NUZAVO-985395 format. One record per residue: residue number from 1; residue in one letter; x, y, z of N, C-alpha, C in turn. Coordinates in Angstrom, 1 decimal, padded with zeros to 4 digits. Layout:
# residues N
@n: NUM, res: A, nxx: X, nyy: Y, nzz: Z, caxx: X, cayy: Y, cazz: Z, cxx: X, cyy: Y, czz: Z
...
***
This chain:
# residues 119
@n: 1, res: M, nxx: 000.8, nyy: -001.0, nzz: 000.0, caxx: 000.2, cayy: -000.1, cazz: 000.1, cxx: 000.8, cyy: 001.0, czz: 000.2
@n: 2, res: L, nxx: 002.0, nyy: 001.2, nzz: 000.8, caxx: 002.8, cayy: 002.4, cazz: 000.6, cxx: 003.4, cyy: 002.8, czz: -000.6
@n: 3, res: E, nxx: 003.6, nyy: 001.8, nzz: -001.6, caxx: 003.9, cayy: 002.0, cazz: -002.9, cxx: 003.1, cyy: 003.0, czz: -003.7
@n: 4, res: K, nxx: 001.9, nyy: 003.2, nzz: -003.5, caxx: 000.8, cayy: 003.7, cazz: -003.8, cxx: 000.6, cyy: 005.3, czz: -003.8
@n: 5, res: I, nxx: 001.2, nyy: 005.6, nzz: -002.5, caxx: 001.3, cayy: 007.0, cazz: -002.1, cxx: 001.7, cyy: 008.0, czz: -002.9
@n: 6, res: C, nxx: 000.9, nyy: 008.9, nzz: -003.1, caxx: 001.3, cayy: 010.1, cazz: -003.7, cxx: 001.0, cyy: 011.3, czz: -003.1
@n: 7, res: V, nxx: 001.8, nyy: 012.1, nzz: -002.6, caxx: 001.9, cayy: 013.5, cazz: -001.7, cxx: 002.0, cyy: 014.4, czz: -002.4
@n: 8, res: P, nxx: 001.0, nyy: 015.2, nzz: -002.9, caxx: 001.4, cayy: 016.3, cazz: -003.8, cxx: 002.0, cyy: 017.7, czz: -003.2
@n: 9, res: R, nxx: 002.8, nyy: 018.3, nzz: -004.3, caxx: 003.7, cayy: 019.2, cazz: -003.8, cxx: 002.9, cyy: 020.4, czz: -003.9
@n: 10, res: P, nxx: 003.1, nyy: 021.5, nzz: -003.1, caxx: 002.4, cayy: 022.9, cazz: -003.0, cxx: 002.8, cyy: 023.4, czz: -004.2
@n: 11, res: G, nxx: 003.8, nyy: 023.2, nzz: -004.8, caxx: 004.0, cayy: 024.0, cazz: -006.4, cxx: 004.3, cyy: 023.1, czz: -007.2
@n: 12, res: P, nxx: 005.2, nyy: 023.3, nzz: -008.1, caxx: 005.3, cayy: 022.7, cazz: -009.5, cxx: 006.0, cyy: 021.2, czz: -008.9
@n: 13, res: G, nxx: 006.0, nyy: 020.2, nzz: -010.1, caxx: 007.0, cayy: 019.2, cazz: -009.6, cxx: 005.7, cyy: 017.9, czz: -009.4
@n: 14, res: R, nxx: 006.4, nyy: 016.8, nzz: -009.4, caxx: 005.7, cayy: 015.6, cazz: -009.3, cxx: 005.3, cyy: 015.1, czz: -008.2
@n: 15, res: P, nxx: 004.1, nyy: 014.4, nzz: -007.6, caxx: 004.0, cayy: 014.4, cazz: -006.3, cxx: 005.1, cyy: 013.3, czz: -005.7
@n: 16, res: R, nxx: 005.5, nyy: 013.5, nzz: -004.3, caxx: 006.4, cayy: 012.4, cazz: -003.7, cxx: 005.8, cyy: 011.2, czz: -003.4
@n: 17, res: S, nxx: 006.8, nyy: 010.2, nzz: -003.3, caxx: 006.3, cayy: 009.1, cazz: -003.1, cxx: 006.3, cyy: 008.5, czz: -001.8
@n: 18, res: R, nxx: 007.0, nyy: 009.4, nzz: -000.9, caxx: 007.4, cayy: 009.2, cazz: 000.3, cxx: 006.7, cyy: 010.0, czz: 001.4
@n: 19, res: P, nxx: 005.8, nyy: 009.4, nzz: 002.5, caxx: 005.6, cayy: 010.4, cazz: 003.5, cxx: 006.3, cyy: 010.9, czz: 004.3
@n: 20, res: D, nxx: 006.0, nyy: 011.9, nzz: 005.1, caxx: 006.8, cayy: 012.3, cazz: 006.1, cxx: 006.9, cyy: 011.3, czz: 007.4
@n: 21, res: G, nxx: 005.8, nyy: 010.9, nzz: 007.6, caxx: 005.6, cayy: 009.8, cazz: 008.8, cxx: 004.5, cyy: 008.9, czz: 008.8
@n: 22, res: L, nxx: 005.0, nyy: 007.9, nzz: 009.3, caxx: 003.9, cayy: 006.9, cazz: 009.5, cxx: 003.3, cyy: 006.4, czz: 010.6
@n: 23, res: A, nxx: 002.0, nyy: 006.4, nzz: 011.2, caxx: 001.3, cayy: 005.7, cazz: 012.8, cxx: 000.7, cyy: 004.6, czz: 012.2
@n: 24, res: A, nxx: 001.1, nyy: 003.5, nzz: 012.8, caxx: 000.3, cayy: 002.4, cazz: 012.4, cxx: 000.2, cyy: 001.4, czz: 013.8
@n: 25, res: D, nxx: -000.8, nyy: 000.6, nzz: 014.2, caxx: -000.9, cayy: -000.2, cazz: 015.2, cxx: -000.1, cyy: -001.1, czz: 015.3
@n: 26, res: K, nxx: -000.1, nyy: -002.2, nzz: 016.5, caxx: 000.2, cayy: -003.4, cazz: 016.8, cxx: 000.6, cyy: -004.4, czz: 015.9
@n: 27, res: A, nxx: -000.2, nyy: -004.2, nzz: 014.9, caxx: -000.2, cayy: -005.3, cazz: 013.8, cxx: 001.0, cyy: -005.2, czz: 012.9
@n: 28, res: Y, nxx: 001.3, nyy: -003.6, nzz: 012.6, caxx: 002.6, cayy: -003.7, cazz: 011.9, cxx: 004.0, cyy: -003.2, czz: 012.8
@n: 29, res: S, nxx: 004.1, nyy: -003.9, nzz: 013.9, caxx: 005.3, cayy: -003.9, cazz: 014.6, cxx: 006.4, cyy: -005.0, czz: 014.3
@n: 30, res: N, nxx: 006.1, nyy: -005.9, nzz: 013.3, caxx: 007.0, cayy: -006.8, cazz: 013.0, cxx: 008.3, cyy: -006.3, czz: 012.3
@n: 31, res: G, nxx: 009.3, nyy: -007.3, nzz: 012.3, caxx: 010.5, cayy: -006.9, cazz: 011.7, cxx: 010.6, cyy: -006.2, czz: 010.5
@n: 32, res: P, nxx: 010.0, nyy: -007.3, nzz: 009.0, caxx: 010.1, cayy: -006.7, cazz: 008.0, cxx: 009.4, cyy: -005.4, czz: 007.7
@n: 33, res: C, nxx: 008.3, nyy: -004.9, nzz: 008.1, caxx: 007.9, cayy: -003.7, cazz: 008.3, cxx: 008.3, cyy: -002.7, czz: 008.8
@n: 34, res: R, nxx: 009.2, nyy: -002.5, nzz: 009.9, caxx: 010.1, cayy: -001.8, cazz: 010.4, cxx: 011.3, cyy: -001.6, czz: 009.4
@n: 35, res: R, nxx: 012.1, nyy: -002.7, nzz: 009.1, caxx: 012.9, cayy: -002.5, cazz: 008.1, cxx: 012.6, cyy: -001.8, czz: 006.7
@n: 36, res: Y, nxx: 011.5, nyy: -002.1, nzz: 006.1, caxx: 011.1, cayy: -001.4, cazz: 005.0, cxx: 011.0, cyy: -000.1, czz: 005.2
@n: 37, res: L, nxx: 010.2, nyy: 000.4, nzz: 006.3, caxx: 010.3, cayy: 001.9, cazz: 006.6, cxx: 011.3, cyy: 002.5, czz: 006.9
@n: 38, res: R, nxx: 012.2, nyy: 001.6, nzz: 007.6, caxx: 013.6, cayy: 002.3, cazz: 007.5, cxx: 014.4, cyy: 002.5, czz: 006.6
@n: 39, res: R, nxx: 014.4, nyy: 001.6, nzz: 005.6, caxx: 015.3, cayy: 001.4, cazz: 004.4, cxx: 014.6, cyy: 002.8, czz: 003.3
@n: 40, res: R, nxx: 013.3, nyy: 003.2, nzz: 003.5, caxx: 012.7, cayy: 004.1, cazz: 002.7, cxx: 012.7, cyy: 005.5, czz: 003.0
@n: 41, res: N, nxx: 013.6, nyy: 005.6, nzz: 004.6, caxx: 013.5, cayy: 006.5, cazz: 005.6, cxx: 012.4, cyy: 007.4, czz: 005.9
@n: 42, res: I, nxx: 011.4, nyy: 006.3, nzz: 006.5, caxx: 010.0, cayy: 006.9, cazz: 006.7, cxx: 010.0, cyy: 006.6, czz: 008.0
@n: 43, res: R, nxx: 010.0, nyy: 008.0, nzz: 009.0, caxx: 009.7, cayy: 008.1, cazz: 010.3, cxx: 008.3, cyy: 007.4, czz: 010.6
@n: 44, res: H, nxx: 008.6, nyy: 006.4, nzz: 011.5, caxx: 007.2, cayy: 005.7, cazz: 012.1, cxx: 007.0, cyy: 005.8, czz: 013.5
@n: 45, res: T, nxx: 005.6, nyy: 005.4, nzz: 013.7, caxx: 005.3, cayy: 005.3, cazz: 015.5, cxx: 004.3, cyy: 004.6, czz: 015.3
@n: 46, res: I, nxx: 005.2, nyy: 003.2, nzz: 015.8, caxx: 004.2, cayy: 002.0, cazz: 015.7, cxx: 004.7, cyy: 001.2, czz: 017.2
@n: 47, res: P, nxx: 003.6, nyy: 001.3, nzz: 017.9, caxx: 003.8, cayy: 000.5, cazz: 019.5, cxx: 004.4, cyy: -001.0, czz: 019.4
@n: 48, res: E, nxx: 005.2, nyy: -001.5, nzz: 020.0, caxx: 005.8, cayy: -002.8, cazz: 020.0, cxx: 004.9, cyy: -003.7, czz: 021.0
@n: 49, res: K, nxx: 004.7, nyy: -004.9, nzz: 020.3, caxx: 003.6, cayy: -005.8, cazz: 021.1, cxx: 004.3, cyy: -006.2, czz: 022.5
@n: 50, res: S, nxx: 003.5, nyy: -006.7, nzz: 023.6, caxx: 004.1, cayy: -006.8, cazz: 024.7, cxx: 004.5, cyy: -008.5, czz: 024.6
@n: 51, res: D, nxx: 004.3, nyy: -009.2, nzz: 023.5, caxx: 005.1, cayy: -010.6, cazz: 023.4, cxx: 006.6, cyy: -010.3, czz: 023.1
@n: 52, res: S, nxx: 006.6, nyy: -009.0, nzz: 022.1, caxx: 007.9, cayy: -008.8, cazz: 021.5, cxx: 008.8, cyy: -008.3, czz: 022.6
@n: 53, res: Q, nxx: 008.1, nyy: -007.4, nzz: 023.5, caxx: 009.0, cayy: -006.5, cazz: 024.2, cxx: 009.4, cyy: -007.6, czz: 025.3
@n: 54, res: A, nxx: 008.6, nyy: -008.8, nzz: 025.8, caxx: 009.3, cayy: -009.8, cazz: 026.8, cxx: 010.3, cyy: -010.9, czz: 026.2
@n: 55, res: A, nxx: 010.2, nyy: -010.8, nzz: 024.8, caxx: 011.2, cayy: -011.8, cazz: 024.1, cxx: 012.5, cyy: -011.2, czz: 024.1
@n: 56, res: R, nxx: 012.5, nyy: -009.6, nzz: 024.0, caxx: 013.7, cayy: -008.8, cazz: 023.7, cxx: 014.2, cyy: -008.6, czz: 025.2
@n: 57, res: R, nxx: 013.6, nyy: -008.7, nzz: 026.0, caxx: 013.9, cayy: -008.6, cazz: 027.6, cxx: 014.8, cyy: -009.8, czz: 027.9
@n: 58, res: R, nxx: 014.0, nyy: -011.0, nzz: 027.3, caxx: 014.6, cayy: -012.3, cazz: 027.8, cxx: 016.0, cyy: -012.4, czz: 027.5
@n: 59, res: K, nxx: 016.2, nyy: -012.0, nzz: 026.3, caxx: 017.5, cayy: -011.7, cazz: 025.5, cxx: 018.5, cyy: -011.3, czz: 026.3
@n: 60, res: G, nxx: 018.0, nyy: -010.6, nzz: 026.9, caxx: 019.1, cayy: -009.5, cazz: 027.3, cxx: 019.8, cyy: -008.4, czz: 026.6
@n: 61, res: S, nxx: 021.4, nyy: -008.2, nzz: 026.6, caxx: 021.9, cayy: -007.2, cazz: 025.7, cxx: 021.7, cyy: -007.7, czz: 024.3
@n: 62, res: R, nxx: 021.6, nyy: -009.1, nzz: 023.9, caxx: 021.4, cayy: -009.4, cazz: 022.9, cxx: 020.0, cyy: -009.4, czz: 022.3
@n: 63, res: G, nxx: 019.1, nyy: -009.1, nzz: 022.7, caxx: 018.0, cayy: -008.4, cazz: 022.4, cxx: 017.8, cyy: -007.3, czz: 021.4
@n: 64, res: G, nxx: 018.6, nyy: -006.4, nzz: 021.8, caxx: 018.8, cayy: -005.0, cazz: 021.4, cxx: 018.1, cyy: -004.2, czz: 021.9
@n: 65, res: R, nxx: 018.0, nyy: -002.8, nzz: 021.3, caxx: 017.3, cayy: -001.5, cazz: 021.9, cxx: 016.1, cyy: -002.1, czz: 021.6
@n: 66, res: P, nxx: 015.0, nyy: -001.0, nzz: 022.3, caxx: 013.8, cayy: -000.9, cazz: 021.9, cxx: 013.4, cyy: 000.1, czz: 020.8
@n: 67, res: P, nxx: 012.6, nyy: 000.1, nzz: 020.1, caxx: 012.4, cayy: 000.9, cazz: 019.0, cxx: 011.5, cyy: 002.3, czz: 019.1
@n: 68, res: G, nxx: 011.9, nyy: 003.2, nzz: 019.0, caxx: 011.5, cayy: 004.8, cazz: 019.3, cxx: 010.2, cyy: 004.9, czz: 019.3
@n: 69, res: F, nxx: 009.3, nyy: 005.3, nzz: 020.2, caxx: 007.9, cayy: 005.3, cazz: 020.0, cxx: 007.5, cyy: 006.8, czz: 020.8
@n: 70, res: D, nxx: 007.1, nyy: 007.4, nzz: 019.7, caxx: 006.3, cayy: 008.7, cazz: 020.2, cxx: 005.0, cyy: 008.8, czz: 020.7
@n: 71, res: E, nxx: 004.7, nyy: 008.9, nzz: 022.1, caxx: 003.3, cayy: 008.8, cazz: 022.4, cxx: 002.2, cyy: 009.7, czz: 021.8
@n: 72, res: E, nxx: 002.8, nyy: 011.1, nzz: 021.7, caxx: 001.7, cayy: 012.2, cazz: 021.4, cxx: 001.6, cyy: 011.9, czz: 020.0
@n: 73, res: R, nxx: 002.5, nyy: 011.6, nzz: 019.3, caxx: 002.2, cayy: 011.3, cazz: 017.9, cxx: 001.3, cyy: 010.5, czz: 017.4
@n: 74, res: Y, nxx: 001.4, nyy: 009.1, nzz: 018.4, caxx: 000.3, cayy: 007.9, cazz: 018.4, cxx: -001.0, cyy: 008.5, czz: 018.8
@n: 75, res: K, nxx: -001.0, nyy: 009.3, nzz: 019.6, caxx: -002.4, cayy: 009.9, cazz: 020.2, cxx: -003.1, cyy: 010.4, czz: 018.8
@n: 76, res: K, nxx: -002.3, nyy: 011.3, nzz: 018.1, caxx: -003.1, cayy: 011.9, cazz: 017.0, cxx: -003.7, cyy: 010.9, czz: 016.1
@n: 77, res: R, nxx: -003.0, nyy: 009.7, nzz: 016.0, caxx: -003.8, cayy: 008.5, cazz: 015.2, cxx: -005.1, cyy: 008.3, czz: 015.5
@n: 78, res: N, nxx: -005.2, nyy: 008.3, nzz: 016.5, caxx: -006.9, cayy: 007.9, cazz: 017.2, cxx: -007.8, cyy: 009.0, czz: 016.2
@n: 79, res: T, nxx: -007.5, nyy: 010.3, nzz: 016.0, caxx: -008.5, cayy: 011.0, cazz: 015.4, cxx: -008.7, cyy: 010.4, czz: 013.7
@n: 80, res: V, nxx: -007.7, nyy: 010.0, nzz: 013.2, caxx: -008.3, cayy: 009.4, cazz: 012.1, cxx: -008.5, cyy: 008.0, czz: 012.2
@n: 81, res: E, nxx: -008.6, nyy: 007.3, nzz: 013.0, caxx: -008.8, cayy: 006.0, cazz: 013.3, cxx: -010.5, cyy: 006.2, czz: 013.4
@n: 82, res: R, nxx: -010.8, nyy: 007.2, nzz: 014.2, caxx: -012.3, cayy: 007.4, cazz: 014.5, cxx: -012.9, cyy: 008.0, czz: 013.4
@n: 83, res: A, nxx: -012.3, nyy: 008.7, nzz: 012.4, caxx: -013.0, cayy: 009.1, cazz: 011.3, cxx: -013.4, cyy: 008.1, czz: 010.3
@n: 84, res: I, nxx: -012.2, nyy: 007.0, nzz: 010.3, caxx: -012.4, cayy: 005.9, cazz: 009.4, cxx: -013.7, cyy: 005.3, czz: 009.7
@n: 85, res: N, nxx: -013.7, nyy: 005.2, nzz: 011.4, caxx: -014.6, cayy: 004.2, cazz: 011.9, cxx: -016.2, cyy: 004.6, czz: 011.4
@n: 86, res: K, nxx: -016.2, nyy: 006.2, nzz: 011.7, caxx: -017.5, cayy: 007.0, cazz: 011.1, cxx: -017.8, cyy: 006.7, czz: 009.7
@n: 87, res: L, nxx: -017.0, nyy: 006.9, nzz: 008.7, caxx: -017.3, cayy: 006.2, cazz: 007.5, cxx: -017.7, cyy: 005.0, czz: 007.0
@n: 88, res: K, nxx: -017.2, nyy: 004.0, nzz: 007.8, caxx: -017.5, cayy: 002.5, cazz: 007.8, cxx: -019.1, cyy: 002.2, czz: 008.5
@n: 89, res: Q, nxx: -019.5, nyy: 003.0, nzz: 008.7, caxx: -020.9, cayy: 003.3, cazz: 009.6, cxx: -021.8, cyy: 002.9, czz: 008.2
@n: 90, res: A, nxx: -021.6, nyy: 003.8, nzz: 007.1, caxx: -022.0, cayy: 003.3, cazz: 006.1, cxx: -021.8, cyy: 002.2, czz: 005.3
@n: 91, res: R, nxx: -022.7, nyy: 001.3, nzz: 005.0, caxx: -022.6, cayy: -000.1, cazz: 005.0, cxx: -021.9, cyy: -000.5, czz: 003.3
@n: 92, res: A, nxx: -022.3, nyy: 000.4, nzz: 002.8, caxx: -021.6, cayy: 000.6, cazz: 001.0, cxx: -020.3, cyy: 000.8, czz: 001.1
@n: 93, res: V, nxx: -019.6, nyy: 001.6, nzz: 002.3, caxx: -018.3, cayy: 001.9, cazz: 002.3, cxx: -017.6, cyy: 000.8, czz: 003.2
@n: 94, res: A, nxx: -018.1, nyy: 000.0, nzz: 004.1, caxx: -017.7, cayy: -000.7, cazz: 005.1, cxx: -017.5, cyy: -002.2, czz: 004.1
@n: 95, res: T, nxx: -018.6, nyy: -002.4, nzz: 003.2, caxx: -018.5, cayy: -003.8, cazz: 002.7, cxx: -017.7, cyy: -003.8, czz: 001.2
@n: 96, res: R, nxx: -017.9, nyy: -002.4, nzz: 000.9, caxx: -017.2, cayy: -002.4, cazz: -000.6, cxx: -017.8, cyy: -003.0, czz: -001.5
@n: 97, res: Y, nxx: -019.1, nyy: -002.9, nzz: -001.8, caxx: -020.0, cayy: -003.7, cazz: -003.2, cxx: -019.9, cyy: -003.1, czz: -004.1
@n: 98, res: D, nxx: -019.1, nyy: -001.8, nzz: -004.3, caxx: -018.7, cayy: -001.4, cazz: -006.0, cxx: -017.7, cyy: -002.1, czz: -006.2
@n: 99, res: K, nxx: -017.6, nyy: -002.6, nzz: -007.3, caxx: -016.6, cayy: -003.0, cazz: -008.4, cxx: -015.8, cyy: -002.0, czz: -008.6
@n: 100, res: R, nxx: -016.0, nyy: -000.9, nzz: -009.2, caxx: -014.9, cayy: 000.1, cazz: -009.9, cxx: -014.6, cyy: 001.2, czz: -008.7
@n: 101, res: R, nxx: -013.4, nyy: 001.6, nzz: -008.9, caxx: -012.8, cayy: 002.3, cazz: -007.9, cxx: -013.4, cyy: 003.8, czz: -008.1
@n: 102, res: Y, nxx: -013.7, nyy: 004.1, nzz: -008.9, caxx: -014.3, cayy: 005.5, cazz: -009.0, cxx: -015.8, cyy: 005.4, czz: -008.2
@n: 103, res: V, nxx: -016.5, nyy: 004.6, nzz: -008.5, caxx: -017.7, cayy: 004.4, cazz: -007.9, cxx: -017.8, cyy: 004.3, czz: -006.4
@n: 104, res: Y, nxx: -017.0, nyy: 003.5, nzz: -006.1, caxx: -016.3, cayy: 003.2, cazz: -004.6, cxx: -015.9, cyy: 004.8, czz: -004.1
@n: 105, res: L, nxx: -015.2, nyy: 005.5, nzz: -004.8, caxx: -014.6, cayy: 007.0, cazz: -004.3, cxx: -015.9, cyy: 007.8, czz: -004.0
@n: 106, res: G, nxx: -017.0, nyy: 007.7, nzz: -005.0, caxx: -018.3, cayy: 008.3, cazz: -005.0, cxx: -018.8, cyy: 008.2, czz: -003.9
@n: 107, res: T, nxx: -018.8, nyy: 006.8, nzz: -003.3, caxx: -019.5, cayy: 006.3, cazz: -002.3, cxx: -019.0, cyy: 006.9, czz: -000.7
@n: 108, res: A, nxx: -017.9, nyy: 006.7, nzz: -000.9, caxx: -017.1, cayy: 007.3, cazz: 000.3, cxx: -017.3, cyy: 008.8, czz: 000.5
@n: 109, res: T, nxx: -017.3, nyy: 009.6, nzz: -000.7, caxx: -017.4, cayy: 011.0, cazz: -000.9, cxx: -018.6, cyy: 011.3, czz: -000.1
@n: 110, res: V, nxx: -019.8, nyy: 010.6, nzz: -000.6, caxx: -021.0, cayy: 010.9, cazz: 000.1, cxx: -021.1, cyy: 010.5, czz: 001.1
@n: 111, res: A, nxx: -020.6, nyy: 009.4, nzz: 001.8, caxx: -020.8, cayy: 009.1, cazz: 003.2, cxx: -019.9, cyy: 010.2, czz: 004.0
@n: 112, res: A, nxx: -018.8, nyy: 010.7, nzz: 003.5, caxx: -017.9, cayy: 011.8, cazz: 004.3, cxx: -018.8, cyy: 013.2, czz: 004.3
@n: 113, res: L, nxx: -019.6, nyy: 013.6, nzz: 003.1, caxx: -020.6, cayy: 014.7, cazz: 003.0, cxx: -021.6, cyy: 014.7, czz: 004.2
@n: 114, res: V, nxx: -022.4, nyy: 013.2, nzz: 004.5, caxx: -023.5, cayy: 013.4, cazz: 005.2, cxx: -022.9, cyy: 013.3, czz: 006.6
@n: 115, res: I, nxx: -021.8, nyy: 012.9, nzz: 006.9, caxx: -021.0, cayy: 012.9, cazz: 008.2, cxx: -020.8, cyy: 014.5, czz: 008.6
@n: 116, res: W, nxx: -020.2, nyy: 014.8, nzz: 007.5, caxx: -020.0, cayy: 016.4, cazz: 007.6, cxx: -021.2, cyy: 017.5, czz: 007.9
@n: 117, res: L, nxx: -022.2, nyy: 016.8, nzz: 006.9, caxx: -023.4, cayy: 017.7, cazz: 007.5, cxx: -024.0, cyy: 017.6, czz: 008.7
@n: 118, res: R, nxx: -023.9, nyy: 016.3, nzz: 009.1, caxx: -024.4, cayy: 016.3, cazz: 010.7, cxx: -023.9, cyy: 016.9, czz: 011.7
@n: 119, res: T, nxx: -022.6, nyy: 017.2, nzz: 011.5, caxx: -022.1, cayy: 017.7, cazz: 012.5, cxx: -022.1, cyy: 019.1, czz: 012.4
***
């Protein structure tokens, strides 16, 4: 999914393919995900799973140091997560019955407009 990112530039030039940062949940805390982000120089905020912490501590000095984690940045992720959950209240958005991308985009846009108009 990260390969498809296009971050538009404010002025002329083609869009960037690398975001400034990424906030993800514990499901993405595995080694290959972290290595991929490190290789592409993408700052990430991903909490470490408790079993991974325990395994690292058991290994002692061979376990390496814990990955960096910014709690304040991770708290901001909650706002995005709640917005996505509101969008998923629309059944067509949650189940994605639409086969074509542009139709699904229209469905998601209408759902976002309904949310916006209700607030």
